[in-house]
C-alpha positions in Angstrom: -34.9 -40.1 18.7 -31.8 -37.8 19.4 -32.8 -34.3 20.7 -33.4 -31.7 18.2 -30.0 -29.8 18.9 -28.3 -33.0 19.3 -29.4 -33.4 15.5 -27.2 -30.6 14.5 -24.2 -30.6 17.0 -23.6 -34.5 16.7 -23.7 -34.4 13.0 -20.2 -34.4 12.1 -21.1 -34.0 8.3 -23.0 -30.6 9.1 -19.7 -29.3 10.8 -17.4 -30.7 7.9 -19.6 -29.0 5.3 -19.9 -25.8 6.5 -16.1 -25.8 7.6 -15.1 -26.6 4.0 -17.3 -24.3 2.3 -16.4 -21.4 4.7 -12.2 -22.4 4.6 -12.1 -23.1 8.4 -11.2 -26.0 10.9 -13.8 -28.4 11.4 -13.4 -28.3 15.3 -13.7 -24.5 15.1 -16.8 -25.0 12.9 -18.3 -27.6 15.3 -17.5 -25.3 18.3 -19.4 -22.3 16.7 -22.7 -24.6 15.7 -22.5 -25.8 19.3 -23.0 -22.3 20.3 -25.6 -21.2 17.5 -27.4 -24.5 17.2 -29.5 -23.6 20.6 -29.7 -19.9 20.1 -31.7 -20.5 16.9 -33.6 -23.4 18.4 -34.8 -21.1 21.0 -35.3 -18.2 18.4 -37.9 -21.0 16.8 -39.3 -21.6 19.9 -39.8 -17.5 20.9 -41.3 -17.1 17.7 -44.0 -19.9 18.0 -44.7 -18.5 21.5 -45.1 -14.8 20.7 -48.2 -13.0 19.9 -46.7 -11.9 16.2 -47.6 -14.4 13.2 -45.7 -17.4 13.0 -47.2 -18.5 9.8 -43.9 -17.9 7.8 -41.9 -20.2 10.0 -44.7 -22.8 10.3 -44.5 -23.1 6.4 -40.8 -23.5 6.8 -41.1 -26.0 9.2 -43.5 -28.0 7.3 -41.1 -27.9 4.1 -39.2 -31.1 3.4 -36.9 -29.5 1.6 -35.1 -28.7 4.8 -35.3 -32.1 6.6 -33.7 -33.0 3.1 -31.0 -30.4 3.7 -30.4 -31.7 7.2 -29.9 -35.3 5.7 -27.5 -33.7 2.8 -25.7 -31.1 4.3 -22.4 -31.1 1.7 -25.1 -30.6 -0.7 -27.1 -28.1 0.8 -23.9 -25.6 1.8 -23.1 -25.5 -1.9 -26.6 -24.4 -2.9 -26.5 -20.9 -4.7 -29.9 -19.9 -3.2 -28.9 -21.1 0.4 -27.8 -17.6 2.0 -31.1 -16.2 0.7 -33.2 -19.0 2.1 -31.1 -18.7 5.2 -31.5 -15.0 5.7 -35.3 -15.5 5.1 -35.4 -18.3 8.1 -33.0 -15.8 10.2 -35.5 -13.0 9.8 -38.2 -15.2 11.4 -35.9 -16.7 13.9 -34.1 -13.4 15.5 -36.6 -10.8 14.1 -34.1 -8.5 12.5 -30.7 -8.2 10.8 -29.5 -6.2 14.0 -30.5 -9.3 16.2 -28.6 -11.5 13.9 -25.5 -9.2 14.5 -26.1 -9.7 18.1 -26.0 -13.5 18.0 -22.8 -13.1 15.9 -21.1 -11.0 18.5 -22.0 -13.4 21.5 -21.0 -16.2 19.6 -17.8 -14.5 18.7 -17.1 -13.7 22.6 -18.1 -17.4 23.6 -15.9 -19.0 21.1 -13.1 -16.5 20.1 -14.0 -16.9 16.5 -14.6 -13.9 14.1 -18.0 -12.4 13.9 -17.5 -12.4 10.2 -17.3 -16.1 10.2 -20.1 -16.5 12.4 -22.1 -14.4 10.2 -21.3 -16.6 7.2 -22.4 -19.5 9.2 -25.6 -18.2 10.5 -27.7 -18.4 7.0 -26.1 -21.6 6.5 -27.1 -23.2 9.4 -30.7 -21.7 9.7 -32.1 -24.1 7.2 -30.5 -26.7 9.1 -32.0 -25.9 12.4 -35.5 -25.9 10.4 -34.8 -29.4 9.1 -34.4 -30.8 12.6 -37.6 -29.0 13.6 -39.2 -30.6 10.5 -37.9 -34.1 10.8 -39.1 -34.4 14.5 -42.4 -32.6 13.9 -43.5 -34.5 11.0 -45.5 -37.4 12.9 -47.2 -34.3 15.1 -47.7 -32.2 11.9 -49.4 -34.9 9.9 -51.8 -36.1 13.0 -52.8 -32.3 13.5 -53.8 -32.0 10.1 -55.8 -34.9 10.0 -57.9 -33.3 13.0 -61.5 -32.0 11.5 -61.2 -29.0 13.3 -57.8 -28.1 14.3 -57.7 -25.1 16.6 -55.8 -21.9 15.8 -52.3 -21.8 17.4 -52.4 -25.6 18.1 -49.5 -26.2 16.0 -47.6 -23.9 17.3 -48.3 -25.3 21.0 -47.3 -28.7 19.1 -43.8 -27.4 18.2 -43.2 -25.4 20.9 -43.7 -28.9 23.1 -41.5 -30.4 21.1 -38.7 -27.9 21.2 -39.1 -27.7 25.1 -39.3 -32.0 25.5 -36.3 -32.9 23.4 -35.0 -34.3 26.6 -31.7 -34.6 25.1 -30.0 -35.2 28.6 -28.1 -32.0 28.7 -28.2 -28.6 30.3 -28.3 -27.1 26.8 -31.9 -25.7 26.8 -30.9 -23.9 30.1 -27.8 -22.5 28.3 -30.0 -21.6 25.6 -32.3 -19.7 27.5 -29.8 -17.7 29.3 -28.1 -17.0 25.8 -31.6 -15.6 24.5 -32.2 -13.3 27.3 -28.6 -11.9 26.9 -28.6 -11.6 23.3 -32.3 -10.1 22.6 -32.9 -7.9 25.5 
């Protein structure tokens, strides 16, 4: 199975759907997605590894609606409630609106695209990132839930391991780590 980040970056339907919805060039959308997806995935990893409560994020990862959105991005980006859903997820991933703004500013510097466009894309892309996690984690989550005495924190460890070990053959995970330190410092 493709790496988690590759599931998003290498899916032309995602870039095309978001580009059409926002009204930008598909190449520009792809460039922004290439920068945002690793940051959002890194934010998920940070949330799962932190001492703060990851319960809401775990509920979202367990929700099949997000894997369905990943499978049908054109339908997903047209949903009336997508911005609200995406902003809820961003709250879990980045921790605050200010951090989301920092992500947009960082990606603006990296791509040269307007931070306003990037801010529109963030809540569209966040559910798709969760969808990739949901798809990749489903077998592990199912196995974990079958265990009679599932340990506290065990599911977070499983998900963190999946993010860490996506073995996508790229250096994007290292770049993601550097960007996370810069954005959230």
